[in-house]
Structure formats: C-alpha cells, structure tokens
N, C-alpha and C positions, 0 to 999 in steps of 0.2 A: 535599449528599445528594440533594436533589430533582433537581438537574441530572444526577447519576449515574443516578438512577432513570429519568429521561426518556431518557437515552442508551441505557440497557439496553433500554428498550421499543423505541427506534428500531432498534437492532441486531437485536432479536428478529424484527422484520419481521412476516411472516405468522404467526409463532409467538408473537406478543405475548400472546394470551389464555392459552396454555399456561404461559408464564412467570408471568403474573399469578396463575394458579391455583396454581402451585408455591409462590409466595411466600405466598399466602393459607393454603395448607395448612401451610407452615412456621410461620406465626404461630399457627395453631390448635394445632398439635402442641407448640409451645413453651409455650403457655399451659397445656396439659394436663401437660407435664413439670413446670412450676412447681407446679401443684396436687399432683402426685405427691410432690414433695419436701415440700410443706407438710403432707401427711398424716402425716409423721413425728410431728408434735406430738400429735394425738389418739391415734395408734397406741401410742406409747411411754407416754403417760399411762394408756391403758387397760391396758397390760401391767403397769404398776408399781402400779396401784391394788389395794388389798386389801379384799375379795376381787376377783379378776380377773373382769371382765365378758366372759365368753367369747363371747357373742352379738355384743357390740360389736366385739370383736377380729376375729371372722370376717367381720363386715360390712365393717370397714375394710380387711381383707386382700382381700376380694372386690372392693371398690371400687378398691383399689390395683392388683390384677391386671387388672381391666377397663380402667382408664385406661392401663396399660402396653400392653395389646393394641391399644387404639385409637390410642395414640401411634405404636406400631410400624407399624400399617397406614397411618397418615397419612404417616409418614416414608418408607415404602416407595413409596407413591403419589407423594410429593413427588420422590423420586429418579428417577422416570421422565423428568423433564426433564433432570436432571444426567447420567443415563446414556445416554439414547436421543435425546431431542429436541435436546439441545445439539449433537450432531453434525450434525443436520439444519440447525440454525441456522447453524453454522459453514460448512456447505456453501452454504447460501443466501447468507450474507454474502460468501463468496468470489465467487460468481456475480455478486452485485450490484456488488462492487468491480471485477470484470473488465469488467462492462458500463459502469461509470463510467469506467474507464480508456479504453474505446473512445470515450466521448463527450467526455472532457476535451480541450480545445484543445491541440494539440501544443506550442504555445508555452509553455503552463503546465506541461505534462508534462516538457519539456526542462529546466525550471528545477529539477526535483527530482532528488535523487541516487538512483541505482538501489538503494543500500543502504537508504535510507529507505522506498522503495516496497516493498522485499522484507520489511522489518520489519513493515510494515502488513499486507501480503497473507499472510504466513506466520506471523510471530511473534505479532502482535497478535491475529490470528484464532485461532490454535491455543492460545496461552497465556491469552487473555482470554475469548473467546467460549465456548470449550469448558468453561470453569470458571465462567462467569457465574452459573449456577443454584446450583452447590454453594457458591460463596463468598457469594452473597447470602443463602441460607438459613442458612449458618453464622453470619453476622453477626446475622441476626434472632434465632437461638437464643441467641446470646451476650447480646443486649440484653433480650429478652423474659423469659427464664427468671428472672434475678435480680429483675426488676421484679415479676413475679407473686409470687415468694417474699416480697418486701417487703410487698406488698398483703395476702397471707394472714397474715403475721406481725403485721400491724397489728391484726388481730382477736384474736390470741392475747395480745400484750403490746405496747402502743403504744411503750413505752420502747425495746424491742429493735428494733422496726421502724424507729424514728427513728435508732437507732445504726447499723443496716444501711444506712439511706438516706444517712448521712453519708459513706459510702464513695464514693458517686457524685460529689458536689461536689469531693471531694479528687482524684478521678481526672480530672475534666473539664479543668483547666488543663494537666495533663500530656498528655492526649489531644490537645488543641488544638495545643499546642506541637509535639507529635510530628507531627501532620498537616502543620503549616506547614513544618517542616523537611524532612520526608520528601518531600512533594509536589514542592517545588522541586528537590530533589536527584534524585528519580526522573525528572523531565523531563530533567535534565542527563545522567543515566545512559542513558536511552533515546536521546537525541541522540548520545551518545558511541558507543553500540552501533550506531546507524544509520550513523554516519560510519565506524566500523571495518569494517562490512559493505561499504560502498562501496569503501573502500581495499583490502579483500581481493579483491573482484571486479576492481578496477583492477590489482592486483598480479598476479593469475593470468593475466589477459588480456595484460598487458604484459611477461610474463616474458622473451620473446626480447630485447626492447629492454633490460630491466633487466640481464640477464646480459651483454649486449654492453657495457654501460656500468658493469659491476661495481657495480650498485645492488641486489643481492639480499641476503636475510637481514637482518642488522643494519644493512646499508648502505642499505636501502630507507627513505629518510627519511620519506616521506609515510606509509607503513604503520607504521613505528616510532613516529612522533609520535601517530598515532591509537591505537595499542596502549598507549602510555604514558599518554595522557589517559584512556583507558578504565580502566586500572588505578588511576590516582590518584582518579578519580571514585568508583569502586567501593570503594576503601579508605576514602575520606572517608565514604561512605555507611554502611559497617559501623560506623564510630565513632559517627556521629550517631544511628544506629538503636539501638545497644545501650544507650546511656545512658538514654534514656527507658523502654526495656523494663525495665531494672533498677529505675528509679525507680517505675514503675507497680507492679511486683511488690512492692516494699517498702511502698508506700502501701496496697495491698490487704491485705498480711499484717498491717500495723499496725492497719488498720481491723478486721480479723477478730479480732485479739488483743484489741482494745478491746471489741468486742461480747461476746466470751466472758468477759472480765474483769467486765464489767458484769453479765452473767448470773450469774456466780458470786457477785458481791456481793449481787444480789437474792435468791439462794438463801439466803445467810447471814443476810440480813435477814428471811427468811421471806415475802418478797413474790413469790417465784417457786418453782415446784416443780422437783424434780430431774429428772423425766422431760422437762419442757419444756426444761431446760438441755441435756440429752443430745441432744434433737432439734435444738436450736439449734446445737450443735457440729457435728452431722452436716450440717445444711443450710449452715452457714457455710463448711465445707470445700468443699462443692459450689458454693457461691456465689462463692468466691474464684477458682475455676478460669477461668470465662469472662471475669471482669473482668481477670485477669492476661493473658489472651490478647488482650484488646481492642486493645492498642497494636500487637501484631504483626499482627493482622487489619487494622488501619487502614492499615498499610504496603502489604499486599497489595491492599486495596481501592483505595488511591490508585494503585497500579500498574495496576489494572484500569481506573480512571477515565481515566488518561493514555492507555491503549490505546484506550479508547472515544473519547476526544477526537481521536486521530489518525485513527481510522476515520471519525468524523463530519466532520473537516476535509476528508478526501479526498472523501467523498460529497457535501459541500456545494459543491464547485467547480462553478460553472454551466457548462453546455455552450455552444457557440457558438449564439447565437439564430438562429432561422429566421423570416424575414418571412412573414406569412400573406397569401394562401394559398400553400403550398409550390408551387414550379414544377417542371416536367419539362423536360429538355433534349432538343431535337430536331435542333439543328445545333451545330457545334463550332468556329466561329471565335472568337477570343479578343480582347477589347478591354480595355485599361487606360485609364481616363478620369481624368486629373489625380490619380493615386494618390500619396499620401504615407503613409509607414509608418515607425514606429520600434518596436523591441522593448521589452517591458515594463520591462526593467532598464536602458534606455539613455535618455539625454536628447537625443542627436543623431538626426536623421532618417537612416534607412538608405536610403530612397527618397524623392525629393521631386519632386512635380509630374511624374510619369512618365505619358506617354500614348503608346499605339501600338495598332495593329490588325493581328492575324495572321489572314489568310484561312484558311478551312477547307482541309485537305489540302495545307498548305504546310509547308516546313521553315524555321524561323527559328533563327539562332544568336545567343547572347548572349556577347559578349566584353568583356574589360576586366580591369583589375588586381584582385588579391585585395581583398575588402572593398568592391567597387564596387556590389554589390547584385544580382549575377546569381542566386545561389542563393535570395535572398529572393523574387525574381520567381517562380521555380518553386514555392516554398513557398506563396506567396499564391494561385497558380492552384489548388492543391489545398486551399486554405483552412486553412493552418497557423495562421493568425490572421486577424482582420478588420482591414482598413485603417482608419486614423484619418481619412483624407480621400480623397475620390474614390470610384470604384467599379471593380469587375472584373466583366466580363460574358462569359459563354460562350453563344454562339448568341443574343445579345441579352438573356439572362437574368442578372440580378445573382446572383452565387454565394451571396449571403446569403439568397436565396429558395429555395435548394436544400438539402435535408437533407444533412449532411456524408456520411452513409453512401451516399446516392444519388449524390452528386457523385463519390465515389471509384470508383464503378462505371465511370465514363467516363474514368478517368485511369490510365495505367500509368507507372511510374517505374523507371528503371534508373540507378543511381548508381555512382560510382567505388568506393565502399566497399560491397561486397555483404554482406548478412546472410542466411545460411542457418541454418535451425534444425537442431538435433541430431536428425535424422530421416532417412528414406530419401530418395534422389534423387527417386523418384516422388512422394512426399508433398510435398516442397519445391516441385516444379513444379505439382502439383495444387492447391496453396494458392490459386492465382489463380482456380481454378474447382473448388470442392470436389466437384461432381457429375460431373466429367469422367471419361470412361472411360480405361482403360489405353491404348487405341488413340489417343485424342485427346492424351494425354500424350506418347506416342511421336512423333506427328506434329509436335507443338510442339518436341520435342527435336531431331528431324531438321531442322526449319526453322532452329533455332538452332545447327546444326552441333555438337551435343554428343552425338548418338546414338552416334557411332563410339567416343568414349572411354568412354562409359557401358557399351557392350557389352563392352569389354575388362576391366571390373571384375569381380571374382569373383562378385558377386551381382547384377550389372547394375543395373537400376533400383531394386532393393531394397537397394542398398549404403547404409549409414549414412554421412552426410557429416561426422559429428563436430560438436563445438560450434563454431558460427559457420562451419561448412564447412571446418574445419581440415585435413581429410584430402585436400582438393583444392587444385590450384594456383589462382592468381589468375585465369588465363584460363578455367579450367574453371568456377569459381564464377560468373564473369561470364556465361558462356554459359548456365548453368542459370537465372540470374536473367532473362536475355533470353527463354529458353524459357517461363518463368513469365509474362512480359509478353505473349508471343505467344499463349499459351493464354488469357489474359484477353481479348485482342482488343479493348482499349479504343480509342475514336476519338482520344484525346489521349495523346501519349507525351512524357514528360519525361526527358531524358538529361543526365547530368552527366559528359560526356566519359569514357565507360566504358573507353576504350582507352589512356588517358594513362599508366597505370602498368604496362602489359603489354609483354612482349618482342615482337619483330617477328612471329614465327610466331603467337603468340596473338592479336596485334592483327588480323592478316588474318582469322583465323577469327571473331573477335568482330565485326569490321566486316561480314563477310558475314551474320552473324546479325542485326545491326542493320538491314541493308538489307531483310531479310525482315520485321522488326518494323515499320518505319516506312512501309511501302507503303500509300498511300491514307489516311494519318493526318495529323492536325495535330500537328506535331512542334516541340518547343522543346529545343534542345541547348545546354548550357553548353560552350563551346569554349575549351580551354586551348591546344591546338595549332591554329592558324588554317588549316593546310593541310588539315585534315579537313572544313572547312566552306566551301571556296571555291565549291562548287556550291549553297549554300543560297539559297533564294528571297530571303531578307532577312537582314541582319546588323545587330543593335543593339549599338552600342558604348557601354558604361556607364563613368562616372567619378564617384566620390563621390556615388552615388545619383541621377545625372542621365543621361539619354540624350544623348550629345554628338554622335553620328553615327549614321546609319542608311542602309541601301541594300544592293545586291548587292556582291560582292567587287570586280569591276572598277571600279565607280563609286567605292567607298571608297578604293581605291588611287589613283585619279586625283585625289582631293581633297587628298592629301598631308597628311592630318591625323593624329589619334590612331591610327586603325586602320592607316594606312600605316606609322607609326612602330613599332607592335607587330609588323607583318608583317616589316619590315626587320630588326628585332632578332632575330626567330626565324630568319630566313633566315641571318643572320650566325652565330647560335649553332649551326646545323646543321653549319657547317664547322669547328667547334671540335674540337680533338684534344688528347689528353694528351701532353705532351712526353715524349720518351724520356729 
C-alpha cells in the first residue's frame, strides 16, 4: 500500500500537492460521513422516546443537515482532482514518458516490444492516471466510513461495536488471498495484452507478406497464439476473481446477520432499546456495502498498481551517462580506439579490438558479410550504446563527453529501410529542421531530386504520405529521406546502402541525391554492392567483428584477399541469368 502511495505521488509529478489535498479531503469527508450514519442512534432514540424531545430532534436534524452539506462541499472540492487535475496529470505524464523515450539508450529501447510501449504510453496513462484520484478516494471512503461507524458505536454499546469489528478480521484473509491471486494474474493479463498489441501491429504491417504466404486470419500463427493466450488468461482471471467476491459478500452478510441477531437478543433481554436496534439495522446495511465492494476495489487497485509499476519501470531506465564537463564538437574526423562491443542480450563480442581513423570530409565504405559488425559501427558512432572497451572519438572528443541530443545534431543517417511519418511530405522533410521555411524545404527537395515527382502529386508538398510512407514508392521514400538529411546539413553522414533495393531508374535518381548529400561531409557508407564504393577514399573489410583488410579499392584488389573474393563473387553474379 505504501509503495502504491509512493508511486501515485511520483506519477502526480508537479501536481503531487493537489493529489495529497484531494486524499486528505476524502479522509475528512469520509469521517464526516461515518458521523452522519452514527447520528441515527440518538435521532431514532429521540423520536421514539415519550414524550418526544422536539428541541433535541431539531438539533440533531440541524446537525445532520449541516454535516451533509459540509461533506457535499468537501466531496465536490475533492472531485476537482478527479475531474480536472487528473487530465493535466495524464498530459504531464505522457510528456515525461515521451521525454524519457528520447533519453533511453536505443539499445534498451530496441529490446522492448512496440505493443508494451503502446500499453504504457496510452493504456496505462489513460486507464490508470486519469482514474488515480477517483479510485484512491473511493478506497479511502470504503475503509474510513465503516471504521468511524465502529468507533461511534463503541460509545453507544460496546458489545455491538465489537460484533461489527469482528467483520473486519473475517474479511482480512479473503482480502489478502484475493490480492495475492489477482495481482499475479493481472500482471499476466497485462503482459498478454501487450504481446497481443505487438502482434496486431506486426500483423497489420506485414499483411502483404502474410497474404502472399496465406498466413492471414486464422492461419496467422503468431497473432492467433497471442489471441488464444489472451483469452485463456482472461478466462482464468474471471474464475479466480469471482470466487473471492462471492466469499467476501457471504462473510459480510453473515457478519451483519450476526450483529442484528445479537441486537435483537439484547432487546429481548432488556439491555438494548428498540430505537438503537433500528438505528443499528440501518447502519449495518450501509456498513455492509463498502465492505462487500472492498474485494472488487482491490482488483482495480492492483490493476492501477501494476500500471504504475510499468510507468515507474520505464521512467527509471537510466540515460546514457555524460562525462563532465560536457564537450562540444568543432571538427568531425572519426576514430575508433581498440573498440570491443557486445549487445546486452549476447555473450559473444560483435566487435572486437577494432581501431581505425576516418579523416574529416572523406568517404569510407564498410564491407563484409552479414553479421560482421558493419551496422554496429554506424550505431556506435551515433551512440546507440556505449562500448564496453576502448573509445570512440569525433574530432578528438570522446562521444561519452557529448550530450546525446547534441551529438545527433552533427549526424545524418539514411538507411535502406526508410521510415516516414503519416504526415505531409513537407512536414516529413522539415522534421530535420523544424524551423525551416517552405523555401528551404523545397531547395532540399530539389537537391534530392524529388521536387519533380512531388509537384506531380495532387496536393504537392501537402500530400500525406500515409503510414510509414505507404503511398509512395521505395525510390520516392528514399529521396524524401535524403532531402531530410540534406536539410539537416549535418557534417557526418551515415549511409546503409540506400540504393540496394531499388530499380535502375530509382537507383540513378537516388544516387544523384546522395552525391548532393555527401559533398564536403565525413561519410560512412555500408556497402552491399561493391561497385558503388570503388571511388571511396578508404574501404574497411569486416569479418566476425574484426577489420581484416583496409585501403582503397585498387589496393584491396591487388591483395587477393577477402575483399577481392567478395568483388569477384559479385562480378560473377552480375552475369547470372534465369534459364529459359
């Protein structure tokens, strides 16, 4: 409970004091509500005494009405958080999560499923944070009101108060068992929901492939498995939750029946008056309602706690550390000094003892078989993660001394798989420089050889590209991404062979755009087709995480080593034809 309270305060952020005030108001209002119910004892006694003490009755009614008004005002003020402030808390929480996503190391982020992140950013915030005030105050009311009634009853008849109090110990083991069962199950349910969300995203994005392989609908094994698991977990949850709910309701009803029976016995024995018994019956009926709801509220409360745990877990991921004092980059040559690196989920080194120096304003190609470490080198330059051994320097400055956001100002990346946002072409290009004018956007588009095809579109630069740029061809998407990089005008450019998956016509257009992009830049290109990098200033040949050869194209060919073997294999493949 204390951990949940702490997490609630952490999520409330700058609205922590407002949430604390709302909870305090709820406690005070619940105490007043308990006192209101307790007034039934003297009020009914005054009404049934002969002769009726009219002044006492009116006094009690006035006090009753006054307390009702005060409670109403407190409840109304308490609801300010639930109705108004909670939306501000949810908005602030989303902004804090978005900022945290920006700071989380990409290596850590890539290990998380998109569905899990979606559940945290949308589901947990909307379903948990928006209701955090209402749920917390409801639980306070459920616990405080019966407790106050018991305290007041103690002054009326200690025997009845003791009988009411017995209901609490009877309910505790059921409540604890319920929380133990439900909490573990709810975690499983939220994990199943997140997994299903990831599979749905995967399914919709992969529909063309799934249709081609007849893996749609019931044949989509991964999605169907996630849906079946989600159904089974939810069904099990319903069974586990309903049994304790019934047990709790039964215990409460038996407890109330016992209290009323004892009261009746005391009346028959002459040790309790009938008005007090009537008041006890009325109070007991109201007493049973919140206790019966306690188990159901515990389930919802645990769901909130699990959501808060997920938010806390995401917020607690530390960003990449920055050595002090932070440094600024003034030159852009790149140096790897005995770099060894492995990913967090792997035991084998991806790169081992890699050293090289790339002079400023030169073009360097990385070649090698799949898994040799080419992409890892480009990722480490942009500080995807920190190396375990050695150092990476740009302009003589260790990248660990540069703020990640500052480092990315100096790096542009164009990869084979282009990601465009579901927005206009203009805004997708402008993303590299948010304050760019329309003229600057058009200049970048012309330099990337995409102005012509953009002008032919019905809405020109205001044409929406669809999700992931789905309304454009591969070559068109690639040129827009290059226009984005041109507009950014960063001194370091990372290229992952952006022409390898294009047809000849698109390749020529993209290659011209790349020529514009890389002029006077420090360029690192991952080369799959060696013919595209024969003019590179230097070529690094990687194999199993090591640099096995380095030098310009003619020199490497003359060595008759690994590079020459790759070159000859590709030259042979170019002459391959499908037999008729």
